Backbone as CSV, one residue per row, in Angstrom:
resi,resn,N_x,N_y,N_z,CA_x,CA_y,CA_z,C_x,C_y,C_z
1,MET,-3.886,-115.844,10.723,-4.787,-114.595,10.828,-5.775,-114.684,12.077
2,GLY,-6.350,-115.808,12.250,-7.232,-115.791,13.182,-6.501,-115.561,14.520
3,GLN,-5.250,-116.180,14.799,-4.389,-116.003,15.992,-4.157,-114.504,16.261
4,ILE,-3.842,-113.723,15.089,-3.670,-112.330,15.390,-4.900,-111.591,15.796
5,VAL,-5.887,-111.976,15.192,-7.227,-111.218,15.607,-7.565,-111.734,17.297
6,LEU,-7.472,-112.952,17.438,-7.562,-113.412,19.044,-6.636,-112.602,20.031
7,LEU,-5.265,-112.466,19.459,-4.351,-112.037,20.338,-4.732,-110.390,20.321
8,ALA,-5.201,-109.644,19.424,-5.579,-108.238,19.504,-6.735,-108.192,20.290
9,PHE,-7.664,-109.075,20.365,-8.830,-108.968,21.189,-8.485,-109.113,22.464
10,LEU,-7.628,-110.132,22.941,-7.006,-110.282,24.306,-6.244,-108.957,24.907
11,VAL,-5.383,-108.291,23.961,-4.753,-107.207,24.332,-5.712,-105.929,24.956
12,VAL,-6.703,-105.752,23.921,-7.691,-104.756,24.221,-8.315,-105.159,25.458
13,GLN,-8.800,-106.373,25.625,-9.543,-106.570,26.853,-8.980,-106.297,28.088
14,LEU,-7.682,-106.907,27.882,-6.624,-106.420,29.257,-6.486,-105.128,29.441
15,TRP,-6.405,-104.233,28.374,-6.129,-102.771,28.828,-7.421,-102.053,28.839
16,SER,-8.556,-102.516,28.611,-9.737,-101.770,28.760,-10.063,-101.470,30.246
17,ASP,-10.903,-100.412,30.493,-11.320,-100.179,31.708,-12.532,-101.042,32.120
18,THR,-12.581,-101.402,33.414,-13.472,-102.193,33.908,-14.814,-101.190,34.253
19,ILE,-15.789,-101.746,34.552,-17.017,-101.231,34.883,-16.982,-100.287,36.107
20,PHE,-16.061,-100.744,36.863,-15.804,-99.981,38.149,-15.142,-98.458,37.697
21,ASP,-14.278,-98.609,36.704,-13.392,-97.360,36.247,-14.590,-96.561,35.467
22,ARG,-15.346,-97.046,34.760,-16.447,-96.206,34.087,-17.413,-95.498,35.005
23,ARG,-17.857,-96.624,35.960,-19.127,-95.979,36.888,-18.485,-95.256,38.119
24,CYS,-17.535,-95.622,38.590,-17.144,-94.958,39.939,-16.000,-94.035,39.769
25,VAL,-14.728,-94.432,39.349,-13.619,-93.616,39.310,-13.819,-92.316,38.563
26,THR,-14.474,-92.321,37.390,-14.689,-90.939,36.609,-15.451,-89.983,37.591
27,CYS,-16.481,-90.443,37.997,-17.363,-89.406,38.927,-16.611,-88.906,40.137
28,HIS,-15.855,-89.919,40.778,-15.022,-89.485,42.039,-14.004,-88.605,41.588
29,ARG,-13.517,-88.717,40.409,-12.194,-87.797,40.079,-12.833,-86.542,39.740
30,GLU,-14.033,-86.524,39.167,-14.694,-85.104,38.669,-15.051,-84.437,40.093
31,VAL,-15.488,-85.041,41.047,-15.895,-84.407,42.355,-14.652,-84.207,43.443
32,ALA,-13.447,-84.698,42.940,-12.149,-84.677,43.640,-12.420,-85.320,45.160
33,LEU,-12.929,-86.507,45.070,-13.267,-87.391,46.309,-12.606,-88.658,46.175
34,PRO,-11.385,-88.814,46.405,-10.621,-90.010,45.945,-11.176,-91.265,46.595
35,LEU,-11.106,-92.318,46.034,-11.858,-93.597,46.403,-10.938,-94.506,47.299
36,LYS,-9.462,-94.237,47.294,-8.718,-95.114,48.137,-9.079,-94.749,49.448
37,PRO,-8.800,-93.400,50.019,-8.945,-93.066,51.322,-10.353,-93.560,51.933
38,ILE,-11.464,-93.408,51.129,-12.757,-93.888,51.454,-12.691,-95.443,52.023
39,PHE,-12.105,-96.300,51.126,-11.883,-97.658,51.197,-11.003,-97.887,52.649
40,PHE,-10.049,-97.134,52.860,-9.320,-97.341,54.139,-10.211,-96.943,55.117
41,ASP,-11.088,-95.856,55.192,-12.040,-95.496,56.328,-12.754,-96.548,56.635
42,TYR,-13.369,-97.055,55.524,-14.358,-98.278,55.805,-13.651,-99.582,56.533
43,LEU,-12.569,-99.804,55.936,-11.833,-100.812,56.290,-11.414,-100.788,57.804
44,LEU,-10.798,-99.499,58.174,-10.430,-99.234,59.513,-11.663,-99.541,60.513
45,HIS,-12.903,-99.051,60.084,-14.089,-99.000,60.820,-14.650,-100.315,60.922
46,PHE,-14.828,-101.107,59.870,-15.428,-102.243,59.851,-14.715,-103.658,59.865
47,SER,-13.520,-103.470,59.374,-12.124,-104.409,59.549,-12.592,-105.868,58.594
48,SER,-13.509,-106.153,58.044,-13.640,-107.419,57.325,-14.570,-107.134,56.091
49,GLU,-14.054,-108.077,55.076,-14.496,-107.884,53.860,-16.213,-107.754,53.496
50,ARG,-16.588,-108.681,54.331,-18.037,-108.786,54.419,-18.661,-107.575,55.065
51,LEU,-18.287,-107.152,56.176,-18.775,-106.005,56.888,-18.599,-104.608,56.076
52,VAL,-17.243,-104.554,55.339,-17.028,-103.272,54.576,-18.062,-103.239,53.429
53,LYS,-18.110,-104.386,52.635,-18.895,-104.294,51.439,-20.531,-104.126,51.845
54,GLY,-20.919,-104.731,53.074,-22.492,-104.566,53.499,-22.516,-103.134,53.784
55,ALA,-21.801,-102.451,54.633,-21.810,-101.084,54.927,-21.780,-100.085,53.622
56,MET,-20.829,-100.272,52.818,-20.922,-99.416,51.773,-22.102,-99.829,50.623
57,ALA,-22.722,-100.936,50.672,-23.741,-101.211,49.871,-24.866,-100.372,50.492
58,ARG,-25.015,-100.416,51.735,-26.176,-99.894,52.239,-26.038,-98.271,52.185
59,GLN,-24.897,-97.889,52.377,-24.652,-96.315,52.332,-25.009,-95.902,50.638
60,LEU,-24.486,-96.670,49.585,-24.679,-96.337,48.410,-26.130,-96.427,47.920
61,LEU,-26.869,-97.329,48.414,-28.260,-97.560,48.298,-29.166,-96.616,48.577
62,ASN,-28.788,-96.340,50.276,-29.769,-95.477,51.070,-28.790,-94.653,51.812
63,PRO,-28.324,-93.566,51.124,-27.318,-92.623,51.794,-28.075,-91.885,52.891
64,ASP,-27.105,-91.884,53.948,-27.422,-91.381,55.424,-26.447,-90.521,55.894
65,PRO,-26.459,-89.355,56.003,-25.176,-88.571,56.442,-24.851,-88.964,57.809
66,LYS,-25.742,-89.355,58.635,-25.342,-89.797,59.892,-24.379,-91.082,59.998
67,ASN,-24.524,-92.044,58.892,-23.898,-93.199,58.806,-22.607,-93.027,58.130
68,SER,-22.456,-92.074,57.199,-21.276,-91.775,56.444,-19.970,-91.623,57.257
69,LEU,-19.000,-92.240,56.657,-17.562,-92.217,57.123,-16.967,-91.100,56.493
70,ILE,-17.250,-90.457,55.443,-16.737,-89.331,54.917,-16.814,-87.933,55.856
71,PRO,-15.689,-87.292,56.074,-15.943,-86.034,56.974,-16.931,-84.906,56.413
72,LYS,-17.568,-84.542,57.271,-18.690,-83.517,56.785,-17.989,-82.434,55.737
73,GLU,-16.894,-82.060,55.999,-16.216,-80.907,54.978,-15.919,-81.592,53.588
74,ARG,-15.861,-82.902,53.636,-15.607,-83.575,52.255,-16.863,-83.804,51.672
75,ARG,-18.032,-84.009,52.096,-19.126,-84.315,51.697,-19.789,-83.232,50.612
76,ARG,-20.329,-83.459,49.671,-20.885,-82.480,48.705,-22.330,-82.866,48.389
77,GLY,-22.960,-83.607,49.133,-24.348,-83.855,48.640,-24.522,-84.586,47.423
78,TYR,-23.536,-85.091,46.871,-23.668,-85.945,45.778,-24.408,-87.442,45.945
79,ARG,-25.092,-87.771,45.231,-26.034,-88.912,45.334,-25.533,-89.845,44.150
80,HIS,-24.981,-91.014,44.683,-24.491,-91.997,43.873,-25.736,-92.534,43.077
81,GLN,-25.409,-92.815,41.797,-26.431,-93.521,40.824,-25.813,-94.859,40.482
82,VAL,-26.053,-95.840,41.467,-25.644,-97.087,41.373,-26.944,-98.092,40.987
83,ASP,-26.569,-98.846,40.179,-27.558,-99.904,39.590,-27.496,-101.094,40.841
84,PRO,-28.398,-101.367,41.498,-28.404,-102.434,42.355,-27.966,-103.845,41.902
85,ASP,-28.323,-104.141,40.681,-27.827,-105.162,40.027,-26.276,-105.230,39.909
86,GLU,-25.793,-104.203,39.695,-24.338,-104.150,39.347,-23.337,-103.899,40.720
87,LEU,-24.146,-103.563,41.814,-23.333,-103.208,43.149,-22.506,-104.241,43.422
88,ASP,-22.900,-105.436,43.590,-21.964,-106.539,44.016,-20.665,-106.734,43.289
89,LEU,-20.770,-106.557,41.790,-19.645,-106.559,41.140,-18.939,-105.366,41.238
90,LEU,-19.477,-104.376,41.149,-18.710,-102.849,41.631,-17.814,-103.110,42.891
91,LEU,-18.438,-103.525,44.125,-17.866,-103.596,45.428,-16.866,-104.655,45.344
92,GLN,-16.889,-105.707,44.594,-15.934,-106.700,44.552,-14.787,-106.067,43.847
93,ILE,-14.822,-105.389,42.673,-13.803,-104.673,41.941,-12.980,-103.797,42.848
94,TYR,-13.765,-102.912,43.538,-13.326,-102.015,44.714,-12.439,-102.844,45.627
95,TRP,-13.003,-103.815,46.103,-12.333,-104.541,47.309,-10.913,-105.045,46.776
96,ASN,-10.985,-105.794,45.511,-9.674,-106.306,44.991,-8.788,-105.223,44.733
97,ARG,-9.244,-104.165,44.249,-8.205,-103.094,43.807,-7.403,-102.449,44.940
98,TYR,-8.072,-102.222,46.290,-7.478,-101.417,47.234,-7.258,-102.394,48.497
99,LYS,-7.553,-103.758,48.438,-7.304,-104.421,49.743,-6.067,-104.435,50.101
100,VAL,-5.610,-104.599,51.442,-4.228,-104.676,51.833,-3.915,-106.291,52.314
101,ILE,-4.893,-106.962,52.419,-4.864,-108.353,53.019,-4.244,-109.053,51.857
102,GLY,-3.021,-109.957,52.498,-2.285,-110.544,51.468,-1.296,-109.930,50.703
103,ARG,-1.309,-108.498,50.822,-0.221,-107.826,50.169,0.997,-107.152,51.025
104,ILE,0.418,-107.182,52.345,1.692,-106.805,53.489,2.402,-107.854,53.653
105,ARG,3.807,-107.733,53.685,4.740,-108.660,53.992,5.714,-108.152,55.244
């Protein structure tokens, strides 16, 4: 019986949404601003994981239209509501989800 409960718990954990899905994906879906192209814009511009995450963190915590890589016609004046304590985890999940390093053959 205990093994069945443990197995059920593991299955639920594997299929449940991450904090990234709940905090970022849902809102970006609502405003029709996909996350994948934003990631690639930052990756092309900054080229390394450290620089990409740093630039995204700065932009999320202190938005500045001059530093935004999102084209003007796609910006909607949306202000991210990111908890600074969760930001590193969110950026790590974002990086792991869309990174191409190690996936290209």
